[in-house]
Backbone bond lengths (Angstrom), bond angles and torsions (degrees), N, CA, C in turn:
res aa  C-N    CA-C-N  psi(-1)  N-CA   C-N-CA  omega(-1)  CA-C   N-CA-C  phi
1 X - - - 1.446 - - 1.530 108.66 -
2 X 1.321 114.68 132.74 1.460 120.63 175.55 1.516 108.95 -123.84
3 X 1.293 114.93 153.39 1.455 119.84 179.18 1.530 108.68 -78.75
4 X 1.304 117.01 129.49 1.454 121.90 179.25 1.521 109.42 -70.19
5 X 1.312 118.01 139.71 1.460 120.43 179.34 1.523 111.87 -79.58
6 X 1.338 116.95 -13.59 1.449 120.90 -178.09 1.525 113.09 -89.23
7 X 1.312 116.90 -20.33 1.459 119.24 178.97 1.523 108.38 -149.66
8 X 1.278 116.33 172.69 1.441 121.00 -178.80 1.522 113.33 -81.95
9 X 1.330 117.37 2.43 1.460 119.93 -177.30 1.525 110.64 -90.37
10 X 1.291 114.96 160.00 1.457 119.77 175.87 1.524 108.97 -99.26
11 X 1.293 115.89 148.33 1.463 120.72 179.84 1.524 108.99 -147.60
12 X 1.310 114.97 163.64 1.460 119.91 176.82 1.526 108.00 -78.21
13 X 1.314 116.46 124.49 1.455 121.78 179.20 1.515 107.87 -118.94
14 X 1.307 115.85 131.52 1.470 119.96 -179.26 1.520 108.91 -71.29
15 X 1.320 116.52 123.06 1.456 120.84 -178.77 1.528 111.78 -119.78
16 X 1.318 117.99 7.17 1.455 119.97 -179.41 1.516 110.42 -82.73
17 X 1.307 115.51 161.70 1.458 121.76 179.69 1.523 110.49 -72.01
18 X 1.314 116.12 147.06 1.455 120.94 178.04 1.527 111.57 -86.87
19 X 1.324 117.63 -7.77 1.456 122.20 -178.93 1.522 110.11 -96.57
20 X 1.316 115.13 144.90 1.453 119.07 177.52 1.524 109.04 -117.38
21 X 1.303 115.29 159.98 1.454 120.87 179.32 1.519 109.43 -85.21
22 X 1.322 115.54 136.08 1.452 121.42 178.72 1.523 107.42 -117.83
23 X 1.315 117.22 130.78 1.461 120.45 179.35 1.521 109.93 -71.95
24 X 1.334 116.13 160.65 1.465 120.84 177.53 1.518 110.83 -58.03
25 X 1.311 115.77 -43.52 1.467 120.16 -179.07 1.529 111.80 -60.48
26 X 1.342 116.28 -44.18 1.458 120.45 179.65 1.529 110.89 -66.27
27 X 1.327 116.55 -39.21 1.458 120.44 179.39 1.527 110.60 -65.35
28 X 1.323 117.68 -41.66 1.468 121.46 177.90 1.524 110.02 -62.51
29 X 1.312 118.08 -41.51 1.460 121.09 178.34 1.527 111.20 -63.15
30 X 1.327 117.45 -41.76 1.463 121.09 178.53 1.527 110.58 -64.11
31 X 1.334 116.00 -43.51 1.469 120.81 179.28 1.517 110.24 -62.09
32 X 1.331 117.19 -46.43 1.460 120.84 -177.68 1.525 112.19 -62.51
33 X 1.317 117.56 -33.35 1.466 120.12 176.75 1.531 111.30 -70.19
34 X 1.336 117.05 -29.55 1.463 121.10 -177.80 1.531 112.86 -85.99
35 X 1.323 117.79 -19.78 1.462 121.43 -179.76 1.525 110.45 -73.91
36 X 1.347 116.65 157.57 1.473 119.14 175.56 1.529 110.97 -59.24
37 X 1.317 115.32 151.87 1.466 120.91 -178.10 1.530 110.08 -56.64
38 X 1.313 116.51 133.24 1.454 122.38 -179.88 1.517 113.54 99.34
39 X 1.331 117.59 -23.17 1.455 121.12 177.88 1.523 109.65 -94.05
40 X 1.331 116.03 147.48 1.463 120.23 179.02 1.521 110.38 -157.86
41 X 1.320 115.61 146.81 1.459 121.47 170.20 1.515 106.59 -83.68
42 X 1.307 116.01 131.88 1.459 121.06 -179.41 1.520 109.47 -123.38
43 X 1.335 115.14 160.93 1.456 121.65 178.85 1.521 107.92 -105.11
44 X 1.337 116.10 124.92 1.461 120.55 178.12 1.521 109.48 -74.81
45 X 1.299 116.21 146.00 1.461 121.93 179.49 1.532 109.94 -126.15
46 X 1.311 115.12 149.38 1.463 120.84 175.01 1.520 113.41 63.93
47 X 1.339 115.96 -136.47 1.466 122.03 -176.02 1.525 112.75 -71.12
48 X 1.320 117.59 -15.92 1.461 121.10 -179.68 1.529 112.24 -68.37
49 X 1.335 117.58 -19.76 1.465 121.26 -179.35 1.524 109.89 -61.10
50 X 1.323 117.62 -39.40 1.459 121.26 -178.66 1.528 111.21 -64.39
51 X 1.324 117.48 -37.21 1.461 121.54 -177.03 1.521 112.57 -82.47
52 X 1.324 118.00 -38.23 1.466 121.75 -172.25 1.513 114.26 -105.95
53 X 1.295 118.17 -21.27 1.450 121.87 -169.45 1.520 107.57 92.44
54 X 1.305 118.10 170.41 1.459 121.02 -176.45 1.525 111.70 -66.26
55 X 1.345 117.45 -41.77 1.466 121.57 179.43 1.523 108.58 -117.77
56 X 1.338 116.77 139.62 1.455 120.62 177.57 1.518 110.07 -142.32
57 X 1.324 115.60 155.31 1.458 122.66 -179.24 1.522 108.24 -99.05
58 X 1.330 116.27 125.69 1.459 121.32 -177.47 1.518 110.87 -128.59
59 X 1.328 114.78 152.16 1.455 121.74 173.31 1.520 106.22 -133.15
60 X 1.321 115.49 113.01 1.461 119.62 -173.42 1.521 108.72 64.88
61 X 1.317 117.02 -122.07 1.460 121.12 177.59 1.515 113.29 -100.48
62 X 1.336 117.61 -2.20 1.460 121.84 -176.41 1.526 111.14 -93.70
63 X 1.318 115.73 141.84 1.457 121.42 176.34 1.519 107.83 -91.71
64 X 1.329 116.55 118.82 1.461 121.65 -179.91 1.515 111.80 -85.09
65 X 1.332 116.74 -38.68 1.457 121.49 -176.86 1.516 109.14 -153.74
66 X 1.301 116.83 131.42 1.462 121.56 177.45 1.516 110.52 -99.58
67 X 1.302 115.88 162.76 1.457 123.02 176.35 1.530 112.15 54.71
68 X 1.316 117.44 55.63 1.464 123.95 -178.37 1.524 110.07 -82.19
69 X 1.322 116.52 133.79 1.465 122.40 174.24 1.533 106.66 -88.53
70 X 1.338 116.98 103.95 1.467 120.56 -174.09 1.527 112.36 -67.40
71 X 1.318 117.99 -29.54 1.465 120.49 178.50 1.523 109.84 -66.52
72 X 1.315 116.56 -46.88 1.461 121.52 179.68 1.532 110.81 -65.08
73 X 1.333 116.81 -44.64 1.465 121.07 179.60 1.525 110.65 -63.18
74 X 1.318 117.16 -41.12 1.464 121.36 178.06 1.514 112.23 -60.94
75 X 1.334 116.79 -40.12 1.474 120.68 177.97 1.523 110.91 -68.02
76 X 1.343 116.74 -41.00 1.463 120.82 179.70 1.533 111.40 -62.87
77 X 1.338 116.18 -37.29 1.457 120.76 -179.88 1.530 113.06 -83.79
78 X 1.335 116.53 -9.32 1.456 120.82 178.82 1.524 113.71 77.81
79 X 1.327 117.81 24.02 1.467 120.32 -178.49 1.526 111.51 -107.69
80 X 1.324 117.74 -4.06 1.449 120.66 178.57 1.520 109.55 -71.25
81 X 1.304 116.62 152.67 1.465 121.62 -176.42 1.518 112.78 -69.15
82 X 1.299 118.41 -14.75 1.483 121.08 -175.97 1.476 112.59 -86.97
C-alpha cells in the first residue's frame, strides 16, 4: 500500500514491472514467424557453434548470416517483449 499523492487516502498502486521475460526458444519462434517465408533462425549444435556462432540465419540449406544476436534481431523486428 502506498499513499496516493492526490488525496490523503492510501490505495493499492501497481509497482510491478510491465515487461515480462521471454525464453530464447520463444524469442526464436517469434522471430521465425516474422521473417520472410523460407528464412529461419537456427541453433548451431556441436562443432558447428565455433564456425557459425550459437544462432545463425538460414534459408533452405544456405547460411545467410552467422553469429546472430537474437535479442537485437527481435527488437528490430518488433517481436521482443519490451
